[in-house]
C-alpha positions as CSV (number, residue, x, y, z in Angstrom):
1,M,-23.0,-3.5,-28.0
2,R,-24.0,-4.6,-24.5
3,K,-24.7,-2.0,-21.7
4,R,-23.3,-2.4,-18.4
5,Q,-25.3,-2.0,-15.3
6,V,-23.6,-0.6,-12.2
7,V,-25.2,-1.4,-8.8
8,V,-24.3,0.9,-5.9
9,R,-25.0,-0.3,-2.4
10,R,-25.6,2.4,0.1
11,T,-25.1,1.7,3.8
12,S,-26.5,3.7,6.6
13,S,-24.2,6.1,8.5
14,C,-23.6,3.7,11.3
15,E,-22.3,0.8,9.3
16,D,-18.7,0.5,8.4
17,Q,-17.3,-1.9,5.8
18,Q,-14.0,-3.4,6.6
19,R,-12.0,-5.1,3.9
20,S,-9.2,-7.6,4.5
21,V,-7.0,-8.8,1.6
22,K,-5.2,-12.1,1.7
23,Y,-2.8,-13.4,-1.0
24,G,-3.2,-17.2,-1.7
25,E,-1.3,-19.5,-4.0
26,C,1.2,-18.4,-6.6
27,Q,-0.1,-18.5,-10.1
28,K,3.2,-17.5,-12.0
29,N,3.7,-19.7,-15.1
30,H,7.4,-20.6,-14.9
31,A,7.3,-22.4,-18.2
32,A,5.8,-19.6,-20.3
33,N,8.9,-18.9,-22.2
34,V,9.1,-22.5,-23.5
35,G,5.4,-22.7,-24.4
36,G,4.4,-24.8,-21.3
37,Y,2.6,-24.4,-18.0
38,A,4.2,-25.0,-14.7
39,V,3.6,-23.4,-11.3
40,D,5.9,-23.7,-8.3
41,G,3.4,-24.9,-5.8
42,C,3.7,-21.9,-3.3
43,R,0.5,-22.1,-1.3
44,E,0.4,-18.7,0.4
45,F,2.1,-15.3,0.1
46,M,4.6,-14.6,2.8
47,A,6.2,-11.1,2.8
48,S,10.0,-11.0,2.8
49,G,10.2,-7.8,4.8
50,E,8.4,-5.2,6.9
51,E,5.1,-3.7,5.7
52,G,5.7,-0.5,3.7
53,T,9.0,-1.4,2.3
54,S,9.7,-2.6,-1.3
55,V,10.9,-6.1,0.0
56,A,7.4,-6.6,1.5
57,L,6.1,-7.2,-2.0
58,I,8.4,-10.2,-2.6
59,C,7.3,-13.7,-1.4
60,A,9.7,-15.3,0.9
61,A,8.7,-18.8,-0.1
62,C,8.9,-18.6,-3.9
63,G,10.6,-15.2,-4.7
64,C,7.8,-13.9,-6.9
65,H,6.2,-10.5,-6.6
66,R,2.9,-10.3,-4.7
67,N,0.9,-9.7,-8.0
68,F,1.5,-13.3,-9.1
69,H,-0.4,-14.6,-6.0
70,K,-4.2,-15.0,-6.1
71,R,-5.9,-12.1,-4.4
72,E,-8.7,-12.9,-2.0
73,V,-10.8,-10.0,-0.7
74,E,-13.2,-10.5,2.3
75,N,-15.7,-7.8,3.0
76,E,-17.2,-7.5,6.4
77,V,-20.0,-5.1,7.4
78,V,-19.8,-3.9,11.0
79,S,-22.8,-2.1,12.6
80,E,-22.3,0.0,15.7
81,C,-25.9,1.2,15.8
82,S,-28.5,0.3,18.3
83,S,-32.0,-0.3,17.2
84,P,-34.2,2.8,17.3
85,H,-37.1,0.7,18.8
86,S,-35.1,-0.6,21.7
87,N,-36.1,1.4,24.8
88,G,-35.0,-1.2,27.5
89,T,-38.4,-2.7,28.0
């Protein structure tokens, strides 16, 4: 049995980590019920309705649920602290 190693990254109190999620191409296999593999070619998720509604989870381009689209997470660290050694000289 292999052991897993978990790494926790701690940031200072003046750093915030912002996460933006983008949904890319649709990966739903439309031919799965006949034993094949075919995707529809939808390149990017576009919500069908306003954010917070159930219709916002359906893609306007292909009609699939958002879970079928490739999820791409971008993390950005924003620092709002000044250096403790900067004294204006």
